[in-house]
C-alpha positions, 0 to 999 in steps of 0.5 A: 500500500502507498502512503496518503498523497499530499494535497496540492496548493493550487495557486502554487501549482498555477504559478509554477506552470506560468513560470515554466511556460516558455520552457515548455513552449520551447520543448513543444517547438522542438517536437513540432519542428520534427516532421512525423507524417504517418501517411507518408512514412516521414520521420516517425522513428526519429520522432519516437526518439525525440518523444522518449527523450522528452519523457526521460527529461521529465523524470519518466522511464521511457522506452521505444517499443516495436509496433506495426507500422510505427513504434510506440513510446511507453513511459512510466513514473512512480507515485506515492499513491496506489492508483495509476493514470494512463495517458494516450497520445500520438506523435504523428501528424497529418500531411501539411499540404497545401503548403502555399496556404501556410503563413509560416513553414509548417515544421518551424513552430512560430509564435505570434499574436498570442498563438503558436503555429505548426503542423501537429501543434494541437493534434497532438504534440501540444496536448502531449507537452501540456500534460508533461508540463502539468505533471512536472508542476504537480511533482515539483510543488508536492515533492512527488507525484500523488499517483503512478502515471503511464504514457502510451504514445503511438505513431499511427493515429492519423492512419487509423492506428493499425497496430494499437489494438494488437499492442494494447492486447499484448501489453495489458499488464504493462498498460494496466491502469485505473483511468485514461486521459485521451489525446485531445480536449479543450473548450468550445466557442463559448470558452467553456470546457467540453468533456467528451466520453466517446469516439466514433469508429472509422472504416477507411478505404480506397476505390480504384476503377480500371477501364483501359490499358492506357488513356484514350483520345476522347474522340473514342468516347462512343466506343470505349469505357471511361474509368472516371464515369464508372467510379462516379456511378459507383460512388453515387450508388453508395449514398443518396442526397439525404445522406442515407447510406444505401449499402445493404446491412450498413445500419444493422449493428447501430445502437441508438443513443440512449435518452441520457445521451440525447439529453447531454447532446441537447444541453450542448450550446448551439454552435451552428452559426459559428460553424457556418462562419468558420467554414464560409457556408450559409447553412449546415448540411441538409439545413440541420440546426440546433439539437438536430445537428448535434444528435447527428453525431450518432449517425454514421457517415460516408465521405469522399476524402480524395478523388482523382482521374485523368488530366488535372493540370492547367489548360485542356487535354482531351482524354478518356481516363484509363484509371480513376481513384477515390479515397473514402472514410465511413465514420462509425457509431456503436456498435459497427465494426470497420472490417464488417462494413468494408465487406458490406461495401464490397458486396454492395458494389458487386450487387450493383454491377461494379465487380471490377472496382477494387476496394482496398481496406486502408484501416479502421477502428471500432467506436467506444464510449465511457458511461457518464456516471463513472467516478472518473468522469465526475472527477474530470468535470469537477476539476474542470470547473475549478480551473475554468470557473464554469461547469463543463459541457459533457458530450457522449460522443465526438465526430472524430475517431481514435483507437479507444475501443481496445482501451475499453475492451482490454484494459477496461478503463474509463476514458475522458478527454481534456486539453488545450484545443479550441474549435478554430485551431485549424486542425488538419489544415494550413496554419494549425495553431494553439492559443497560448492562454488555452495551453495554460488553462488545459495544463492547469486542468490536467494538473488539478486532475492528477492531484485529485486522482492521486487522492482517490 
């Protein structure tokens, strides 16, 4: 049994965070300046070494462990209490393109106007550094950590975390914990914190149509097939204009949201107007508004992420494309399985007469969520209110995805989000950034949670 953890002086912890802010932003710049693009296999091993070094510098025992396709960084630090808090983060980032839309180089962190810019600075390198800053502050003000802390930091989250389910299953004893803080989190447009309890799943595929052995002169359009049209017709067969997915059996495993979950969504603020302004649109999809739009997070989606065929350069070139390609993702809700969904899409295309279109499964994740009445959820809510001065919003599910299911299935830990994000952080786009004031608040929240968690 451990000793009774000390109680933190929150003012002292906050002052320590403020006093070390430049130190941690410098560490964040070091991490951001290291490219780590998982979809292009750029810099992953080098970044894993940088992350392990930052953890060791912070007093953790860290090691880089093999995983497919990219290594996992595991770290742990002892504490005076009996409980263990697990932190999940990732060190890979999205590609920075289109480069011409960045105001500064994506892999050169820059500070200006109270913000800090760089690819991956919010998703997810800033979240990781914020947690290290919080843990450092608690340890220095208390003299020791009040609980054991573990990190699992992977390198393939942006490509659907292909190796994580197996890694978690094979290392259950190593990763055993009492609760888990997930990679992301932050505030909404109203500056109130948002605590998210679940993530949607994803099925990511590539469709490829081949119609000819080579491109043909478009004057032959009356006698030879066009791969682009064939792919377009296949895509149209998947979803109608009301966003309903037409694949047979697609909705079979969907579990409707509970009344309690719908009530949580209904209590969230109406951000339709802000969302429209942020993306330069007049109204949301299908004219959805208010609670209706928020409830749609429990509906699966089908998105065309990329589309390519024929000549795409300047000017004209009259050809019939021999080949066409589309990348798609399907966001899944409880209790859909990505492998099952992929097989249903293949069967659908065969049934619709598109046997020649190849479907490559590029990755997937199952959805997962934590009950709102879990004590760790309540602890996260209480500590958020201490920092932000207002009760946080609680959402049962977010639109994005992550490998939360194996943590729930194998480790059986409650999973919550908290962190430094803001809805206008330009995540995945040019000029991704964090607000430094929100970096401080997110760090303070993490520090409060570590101290409170250690007390049981």
